[in-house]
N, C-alpha and C positions, 0 to 999 in steps of 0.2 A: 756532623760534619768534619772533619780532620785534614790533617795539613798534605796539600798534595802530594803524592809520589814523584812528579818530577820536580818540584821546589826540592824535597828532601836530598834529591841525587847531587844539587849543586851546591846546598847548606854547608857550610864548613865554620869550625871556630874560629870566632876572630881575634884570639889569644894567641893559638898554636896553628891554624890553617889544618885540621885535621877533620877528615868527614864527621858529621853529628850522626846518631840514630837515636828512633822515638823511644822511650821510655815512661813509665808510670801511666801505663794505659793511654800513650799519646797525650799527656799532659806537658811533656817537658823533651828537652833534646840535649843529649849528654854528648859529650865527649870524651873518650876513653883515654886521650894521650894526659889531657892536664885536668880531668876529673869535673870538669864546669859542667852546670846543667842550667840549660837555659830553658825558661819558662815559655807557654805557648798560651797567650791570652786571646782569648776570641779566636779564636784558630788562626791567630799570627804568631810566628816564632819572635821572641824579643830578644833578639842575638846582640845584647850589650851585655859587656863583660862585667859593669856593675850593678847589671839586675841576675847574672850568674850568682849559685850556690856553687860549693866546693863539696862531691859527695866522695867518699870511697869507693 
């Protein structure tokens, strides 16, 4: 199971409020503005700045 498409449409980066998109074969969400990658654990996006990694 993956993150619901309707949920993806409303999710935004908590740091810069930019929409996020699925990356890493659906295992994470990435903000292309601030480059933060938020993990998805047990089909639940973990949208906490402290849990995010920064990738180019």
